[in-house]
C-alpha positions, 0 to 999 in steps of 0.5 A: 860820865863819859859826856862830862869827861869829853866836855872837861877835856874840850874845855881844859885848854880854854880854862888854862888860857883864862887862868894864865891870862888872869895871872899873867903867867903860864906857870902860875895859871897852870898851877891853879888849874892843876890844883883845882883838878886835883881837888875835883879828883879827890872830891868828885861830889863837887861836880854837879849837873852844872859842870857838864857845860863849859860855863859850868866847868868855869863855875866849878873852877872858881868855886874850888879856887876860892878857899885857896885864895885869889888869882891875883897877877904875879908881880910884873917884871916889865922891861926897864922902859915900859911906862910906869903908868901902864903897869900902875893902871893895869895892876890897879884894876880889881880882880873881879873886873879883870875876871868879868873882862876876860870871861866875856871878851876873851872866853866869849861868855855872855854877861849873864854867864860870867855873872853865874860863873863868879856868883854875882848879879848880872848888874854887878857884872855889867858894871865891872865890865864897864869899869874895866873897859874904861881903865883900858882906855887910860893905859900909856902907849907902848911899841907893838910888833905885828907878825901876820902874813894876811894883809887884811888881818894885819891892817885890822890888827894894827888899827885896833892896836893904834885905837888902843893908844899904842904904836905899831912899829912894824908888820912882818909877814915872814920869820926873818922880817919879824926878827929884823923888826924886833931887833930894830925896834925892841917892841914892848909887845908882840902879836903873832900868827902861828902860820906865815907866808911861804911855810914860815912859822910864827912860833919859830920867829917868836923863839928867835925874837925872845933871845934878844927881846924881853917882851910878852907875846900874844899868839893869834890863831884859829886853832888855840888848842894846838898851842895848849898841848903841854909840849913845846912853847906854850904862851900865856896869851892866846886869842882866837880868830876871828876876834873882836877889838875888845878881845885884843885890847883885853889880851894886850892889857893883861900881857903888858902887865905880865912877867913874860911868855 
């Protein structure tokens, strides 16, 4: 039992990240995770041998969630100039396709593991992933601000953003540069590292930016558990370094279809 508790505690931040990304909301995603934890506490028999691994815990999460309804995204409240075609396309991606996409590219599960988590065949999961990726290529261009102090990583992120069809309005290595660029360009999306040059904080920069700009934020970090502590600013969207182009594209798509951080 101690092994199970340790694994569950280690997996909880990633389960919260997944639920938040799927629903597009910190509050909505955490409500689902909290509900499922409460059910499991009342019915511990639902925890079988499969729940001793990360994939098993995700499987139990979906099994417990099913009787209560779907994890559909909440209605988007995007900025007035957010392209309507973008909102339409992302909302139209069926839930299971979003689930497979996020389980594989965000959480790092294999196609086989994602299929087992969702209770579908590997062939169906492969098809769903392909269709979700195709849909991501059809979204409209939006303005993206990159907050990153490491030049190589910043250029890599900018390249992925541009290849996804979006516009990079600036790359900021410090808090003040990020704030100035955000006020000038009013980005639709912000990608932010949490540690910047000279001891600056990406979290502090984002706090200031959100006072003037209503845009979703994706934090990029090598330590995602530090942002999922239950205290302070907790973003709905977090990706872990190192990341793949598909992971960043999926996070951007979900973030742009969300309410806000």
